[in-house]
N, C-alpha and C positions, 0 to 999 in steps of 0.2 A: 104226831101227836093225835091226843086221843079227844072223841068227837069232832074230828073233821074228814071230810071226804078223801078218801086216797090219791084222789086227780091233784088234789092243792098242794100233797108233799111232793107229787111228780112236778109240779110247774115249780116248784120252790127251788127241786132239783137242778131241771132243767136251766133255770134261771141262773144259778151258782157256777153251773157250768159254762154259760154265755157268758157271766162275768169275768169269769177267769179266763176264757179265749179272747174277749177282746180287751181286757188289762194285758194279756201278752203280745198281741198284734200291737198296742198303744208303745208299750215298751221297747219293743222290735224297731218301729218305727220311729222313737225318740232318740234309738240309741245310733241308727242311721244317719239323723236331721245331726246330731251331736259328733259322729263322727265326719260328716260331712263338713261341718262347721270348722272345726280343729284340722280337716286338710286344707280349707280354702285359706283360713286362718296364716297357718304356714306357710303356703304358698304366696299370701298378700306381704309377709313377711320377707321370704327372699327375696320375690320381685324388689321390693325397698330397697331391701339393703344389697347394693349393686357396686362394684367400683366402675369408674369409667378415668380411663388415662388419655391426656393429650398432650402433644408433643408442637410446642409454639417457636419461630424464631423471633425475638423482639430485640431493639436496640439498647444496648449497654449505658447504663445509667450516667458512666462518666465521659463518653462520646456517643453520636446517634451516627459516628460512622463505623463501629464497629458492632458487632450484631452477637446475642447469648442464644442459649436455645437451653429454654427452658422444656421440663416434664413435670406435669402435675397430675394427682389423682383426685380428681374433684366428684368423683362419687363419694359413698358414705361405706363403705364398706371397703377392706385391704387388697390388694390385686399383687399377686405372686409371679414369677416368673415373667417378668417382663421383656418380651422384644417388639424391637422398633427398627423399620425398613423405611430408606428414602429413596424416590425413582423420579430424576436422579440421583446417585449419592450425593451425600456432602461432603466439602472438602473442608481442609483445616486452614484457615490464614496463616501469614508469614510467622508469627508469632506461637504457633503448636508447632507448625512442621511436619511434613508429610509423613514421617515416621510415627506419629503419634496417633492413635486411634481414634475416630469420632467418638465422642463422650454419647452414653446413656444407651449405644447399640442392646445392652442385656443389664437388666436391675432385677434383683432376687425380691424384692420386698418394696410396696410404697403404701404406707398408712393411707387412711383418710384425710384428706385435704393436705397431705405432704407432698412437697414438692423439691425438688433436686434444677440447678441451673450450674452451666458451664461456659464459658467465652470460648465462639465458635471460630467466626474469622470477619475479616473487613467487609463491609458493605458489595465490595466490588464485585466480590465472588455471587453474590447472593443477586441481585440486580436483574433484574425483568425476569427469574426464573420462577416458573411452577412446579412445585413438588408432588408427588403422592405419594400420601404417608399411608401406613399400613403398620397397626398395634394391635400386638395378643397379649394374654395374660390368662392368667388363670384365678379363679375364685376361691378356689381350693388347692391348698398347696399340694394335697396328696391324690388331687383329682387329676385327669389326662385330656378333660376335657379344657378346650380353651375358648374364650370370649373374645371380641376383633373389633374394632374400630379404624374405620378408612376414610378417610377423607384429603380434599385437595388444599394446599397450602401454596399461596401466590404471595409471591415478595412484590408486587406492582401495588399492596397494600399500602408499602410505606414509600412510596414514588411523590415525591413534593411534599414531605411530612417536613414540618418544621417547629422549634420547640424556643420558646423565649426563657432564658435563663435555664438555672438548674434546679433542683430539687433543695428543698430547703435543708436535707440531710448533706446533701451534696456538698453546699455551699458551708455549712459550718464545718465537714470535713476537710474543704481546700481553706479555711480559714486555719486551724488545729495545723495542718500542713507549714502553711506559712510562717506561722510561729515558730515552731520547733525547728525550720532552715534557718529564722533570724536568731534564737538562741542557741544553736549547735557550737558555732564559734567560739561564746560567751562561755558554755558547758568543758569545752576543750580548753579555755585558757587561750584561746586564738586571739581573741577579742574583749577587750575591757569595757564594762558600760560604768557610765556614770550614775553614780547614787545619791541621791542628798538626804543625808542621815542628820535628824536634831539629836545632838547628843548631849550629855551631861552638862559638859561643857559651854556648848550654847547657850544651856539654859541659864547657866551661872552667869554669862557674858550678857543675856537678856536680861536678867535684874538690874545686874552694876548700872546697864544704861539707862535703866528704868531709875533707880535712884538717883543717878549725878542728873537725870533733866528732873526729877522733882525739886531736888537740892539746888537746883538751878533756878526752876521758878519760885521757890520761897525765896531766892535771896533777891531777885528782883520785884518781888512782892513788898520784903523789906523796904528796899531800895526805894521803890515808890513810895510805900506810908511814910519813911523819913524825910524824902522831899515833900512830900504834901505838909508836914507838920513844920519846915523849918518856914516853907511860904506861907503860915500862916498865924507865924510870931510877931512879925512886923505891925501887921494890920492889927494886932493884942495891943501892943504898944501904943499905939497911936490911940 
């Protein structure tokens, strides 16, 4: 610039260089902060979305003397390649037999909130026992890393438990079953049921009865009127 000392131009040039350097440094740190925030956001999202698999033994809804085995994914992510082990090992009840494998030892996939249930045995084979349960699964089907959940399951929790009546759905099912049992002989023709049917003949008979009663009432009224007229005639002659 004309008319300005040379040192002013030098100061302006140095200031421009320093401004460029400061902008570059600020951009670098902003990039680092953005990258860190993105990494932490991803980590928090992954930590929040986790499968969690649990196994429980609960009374059957139809009978408290029989128990079911339940497996549920209570987490918010899908679990893959699920493996379950009980110590001591579970035993099948008489209804299942010894040749049938214990259910749910291996499960391929469970979605979030999904559960599976199967009958296991009578309470007599479980009474008083305490089980060490080990469950493992994969969060990613293609990964080799497994997550684990271990806990103690005591059947003493069910000692002395009683129930007053059945669940409403069970009561409805029992009533429907009773209706089916009562109706089955009728449907098969082995039993006849009495049906009160009001047919056209019944309606015609009802109308005839009504007409007959109306005519009878009219005759009685006419006879009564005639009798009153006869009783009034001598009085008028006198």
